[in-house]
PABA-551169 format. One record per residue (C-alpha): residue number from 1; residue in one letter; z negated, y, x negated. Coordinates in pm, whole numbers, plus 50000, padded with zeros to 5 digits. Example, Ala and Ser with C-alpha at 12.3 -4.5 7.8 and 13.67 -1.06 7.14 Angstrom:
+-----+------+-------+-------+-------+
: seq : type :    up : north :  east :
+-----+------+-------+-------+-------+
:   1 :    a : 49220 : 49550 : 48770 :
:   2 :    s : 49286 : 49894 : 48633 :
+-----+------+-------+-------+-------+
***
This chain:
+-----+------+-------+-------+-------+
: seq : type :    up : north :  east :
+-----+------+-------+-------+-------+
:   1 :    m : 50000 : 50000 : 50000 :
:   2 :    p : 50094 : 50340 : 49853 :
:   3 :    d : 49808 : 50570 : 49753 :
:   4 :    f : 49896 : 50820 : 50028 :
:   5 :    k : 49856 : 50555 : 50298 :
:   6 :    k : 49523 : 50435 : 50155 :
:   7 :    r : 49396 : 50791 : 50147 :
:   8 :    y : 49524 : 50861 : 50498 :
:   9 :    i : 49339 : 50558 : 50636 :
:  10 :    k : 49014 : 50679 : 50479 :
:  11 :    e : 49074 : 51033 : 50610 :
:  12 :    w : 49146 : 50898 : 50959 :
:  13 :    e : 48823 : 50696 : 50960 :
:  14 :    l : 48619 : 50994 : 50837 :
:  15 :    m : 48764 : 51232 : 51094 :
:  16 :    r : 48727 : 50978 : 51376 :
:  17 :    n : 48361 : 50923 : 51288 :
:  18 :    t : 48270 : 51284 : 51209 :
:  19 :    f : 48491 : 51489 : 51442 :
:  20 :    p : 48611 : 51253 : 51717 :
:  21 :    e : 48728 : 51549 : 51928 :
:  22 :    f : 49000 : 51617 : 51670 :
:  23 :    k : 49316 : 51413 : 51712 :
:  24 :    a : 49546 : 51296 : 51436 :
:  25 :    y : 49915 : 51378 : 51459 :
:  26 :    a : 50225 : 51311 : 51252 :
:  27 :    r : 50540 : 51521 : 51254 :
:  28 :    p : 50705 : 51387 : 50937 :
:  29 :    p : 50681 : 51501 : 50670 :
:  30 :    m : 50379 : 51693 : 50804 :
:  31 :    f : 50060 : 51534 : 50936 :
:  32 :    g : 49707 : 51641 : 51015 :
:  33 :    w : 49444 : 51687 : 51283 :
:  34 :    e : 49405 : 51932 : 51567 :
:  35 :    g : 49140 : 52014 : 51819 :
:  36 :    h : 48914 : 52281 : 51959 :
:  37 :    i : 48596 : 52435 : 51821 :
:  38 :    e : 48357 : 52631 : 52037 :
:  39 :    s : 48176 : 52916 : 51865 :
:  40 :    p : 47797 : 52893 : 51885 :
:  41 :    w : 47782 : 53273 : 51850 :
:  42 :    t : 48032 : 53384 : 52115 :
:  43 :    g : 48109 : 53072 : 52317 :
:  44 :    r : 48481 : 53131 : 52253 :
:  45 :    r : 48704 : 52828 : 52202 :
:  46 :    y : 48939 : 52818 : 51905 :
:  47 :    f : 49231 : 52585 : 51855 :
:  48 :    v : 49231 : 52452 : 51499 :
:  49 :    r : 49513 : 52268 : 51325 :
:  50 :    l : 49466 : 52119 : 50978 :
:  51 :    e : 49804 : 52030 : 50832 :
:  52 :    s : 49944 : 51891 : 50511 :
:  53 :    s : 50259 : 51735 : 50375 :
:  54 :    e : 50288 : 51370 : 50278 :
:  55 :    s : 50449 : 51479 : 49950 :
:  56 :    t : 50166 : 51713 : 49844 :
:  57 :    y : 49849 : 51561 : 49989 :
:  58 :    p : 49585 : 51519 : 49850 :
:  59 :    r : 49698 : 51712 : 49543 :
:  60 :    e : 49717 : 52036 : 49746 :
:  61 :    k : 49472 : 52170 : 50005 :
:  62 :    p : 49583 : 52134 : 50369 :
:  63 :    h : 49678 : 52447 : 50562 :
:  64 :    v : 49438 : 52573 : 50828 :
:  65 :    h : 49573 : 52742 : 51142 :
:  66 :    i : 49332 : 52889 : 51398 :
:  67 :    t : 49416 : 53045 : 51734 :
:  68 :    p : 49305 : 53307 : 51808 :
:  69 :    r : 49260 : 53442 : 51457 :
:  70 :    f : 48942 : 53608 : 51336 :
:  71 :    g : 48839 : 53760 : 51004 :
:  72 :    p : 49072 : 53913 : 50744 :
:  73 :    n : 49179 : 53619 : 50524 :
:  74 :    w : 49523 : 53522 : 50652 :
:  75 :    l : 49822 : 53424 : 50442 :
:  76 :    s : 50181 : 53530 : 50514 :
:  77 :    n : 50259 : 53177 : 50641 :
:  78 :    g : 49994 : 53218 : 50913 :
:  79 :    a : 49736 : 52991 : 50748 :
:  80 :    l : 49377 : 53085 : 50681 :
:  81 :    c : 49301 : 53151 : 50313 :
:  82 :    i : 48980 : 52968 : 50231 :
:  83 :    d : 48835 : 53068 : 49895 :
:  84 :    e : 48723 : 52727 : 49784 :
:  85 :    v : 48850 : 52516 : 49499 :
:  86 :    w : 49024 : 52207 : 49634 :
:  87 :    r : 48918 : 51894 : 49445 :
:  88 :    p : 49130 : 51602 : 49567 :
:  89 :    a : 48879 : 51341 : 49456 :
:  90 :    f : 48597 : 51503 : 49656 :
:  91 :    n : 48745 : 51712 : 49937 :
:  92 :    s : 48891 : 51588 : 50264 :
:  93 :    f : 49016 : 51716 : 50598 :
:  94 :    a : 48659 : 51676 : 50728 :
:  95 :    s : 48511 : 51883 : 50444 :
:  96 :    l : 48772 : 52150 : 50510 :
:  97 :    l : 48671 : 52160 : 50875 :
:  98 :    l : 48308 : 52208 : 50768 :
:  99 :    r : 48426 : 52502 : 50557 :
: 100 :    i : 48586 : 52653 : 50868 :
: 101 :    f : 48247 : 52645 : 51041 :
: 102 :    k : 48103 : 52845 : 50749 :
: 103 :    y : 48388 : 53096 : 50783 :
: 104 :    m : 48316 : 53127 : 51156 :
: 105 :    e : 47950 : 53190 : 51080 :
: 106 :    k : 48035 : 53458 : 50824 :
: 107 :    w : 48247 : 53649 : 51078 :
: 108 :    r : 48033 : 53558 : 51381 :
: 109 :    a : 48354 : 53448 : 51545 :
+-----+------+-------+-------+-------+
***
């Protein structure tokens, strides 16, 4: 089994167990998870999509898209810029989603 598929299976299990409300999707060559987060500060619901490419994952950090947007850190491609070093051996889609919660807290979104 190619390394990407092994990693994907582990990511799928982690997301299923940690964030079961997020659903996996595949739109080759892109794949990821999407779901809603409700803010504990405002009660507002945000749609979150975590997306990566089969050819670059896990080497490169997945893109994060949130609707509606909040805070100032948005890239020209519409993704949220998260100022955290991506370490492929340690980080995952689930850890990235935890980072989004921290970003929400910072901006009281």
